[in-house]
C-alpha positions, 0 to 999 in steps of 0.5 A, a space after each residue: 468477491 473474486 477481486 478481494 482476497 482475505 486470509 483470516 487469522 486470529 492474531 491481533 494483526 491485519 495486513 492490508 495490501 491495496 496496491 499489488 493488484 494487476 487485474 484490468 477489467 476487460 470492458 475498461 481496457 480499450 480506454 487505456 493507453 496500454 496494459 503495461 502503463 496501467 500496471 507500471 505503478 503497482 506495488 510489485 511482489 508484496 503478497 509474495 514478500 509478506 507471505 510469511 505473515 500467514 505463519 504469524 496467523 495474521 489476517 491478510 486482505 488484498 485487492 487484485 484490481 489495479 490501482 489504475 482502475 481505482 485506488 482504494 487508499 485514496 480519500 473517496 471525497 477526492 481530497 488530497 492526502 498531501 495538499 500542495 504536493 504531487 499525488 494521484 487521485 481516486 481514479 488516476 489518469 497519469 502514471 507516477 511519471 506523468 504519462 497519460 493512462 487513458 486515450 484522449 477523451 477516454 478518462 473516467 467521468 464522475 459517473 464512471 468513478 462512482 461506479 468503480 467506487 461502489 464496485 471496488 472501493 466500498 467492498 475493500 473497505 467493508 472487508 477491512 472494517 469487518 476484520 477490524 470488528 472481528 479481531 477487536 472482539 478477540 483482542 484489547 487492541 490490534 494493529 492494521 499494517 498497510 503494506 506498500 512499495 514504490 520505486 526509489 526515485 520518482 522526481 515528481 513525488 520526492 527529491 533524491 532517493 527514498 529511504 528503504 523503510 518509510 513509516 507513516 502514522 499520520 504524525 502518530 494520530 493513527 498509531 500509539 507512539 510506542 509502537 511507532 518507536 518500536 518499529 522505527 528502531 527495528 528499521 534503523 538497526 541494520 546499517 545497510 538500510 535507511 529509514 524515516 518516520 512520517 517523512 514524505 509518506 505519512 500514511 494514506 487513507 487507510 491508515 488515517 481513516 482506521 487508525 484510532 489508538 484510543 479505541 485500540 486500533 493502531 494503523 501504520 503504513 510501511 512504504 518500502 523502496 523497491 530496491 530493498 527486494 528487487 533490482 530497479 532499472 534506471 528507467 522502467 520499460 516494458 522489457 525491464 519492469 517489473 524486475 523479479 523478486 530477489 530471493 533471498 532478500 535481506 529485508 525479509 528478516 527485518 520485515 519478519 522482526 517488525 511483524 513479530 514485534 506487533 504481536 503480544 
């Protein structure tokens, strides 16, 4: 399917990139307030940042569809991953900053949400399941590494400034704690950067749904604060956001070390 990109590797490592997509189907664009708002909360530049994973022979799965159309990292039942905290749904109607994404009375209804789920959500998860099955036939255990990023300051979601590295393993229900500790140690080794484990971000639907360390499937979400690899403006506008990817960026070597540590 053209909106899903799959790079198959042989290593026991899958990278999922669910939120870097920026494509907006033409038929849905008239209902949106603006294309820029619809792309504002993308996980910018992650395919470029993690391009080195190909040399590790990792499998890389990503969707090119914007998370505004459907968020493939949300529970399809509509249940909140963070009860009592602000979050976005399966088909978001607001940006992270609370701005409306759709024109008045143009928000997707239940029928439209179901259509988007069948068209985009289900195929993405079928791809993940298929790659997990393929690699589990080759390896005793594998790691599903879910790649994310977010602006460092979003008061609606969290107070203050987010740490550079935010590891989520659903409180170690999704990942062997020894793997979590190994990655956390790498993130904490460089004093220029801050990190936290199972803080504000404990892992989204992908991490929680597929992570099953007893069955040899270790899932971990890495939420990067954008300032680690791009310049962040105080207030994003169509003129200044997204900022270009910083090259070189010092976190690249850390990410490389992290992924290498997940290989046998």
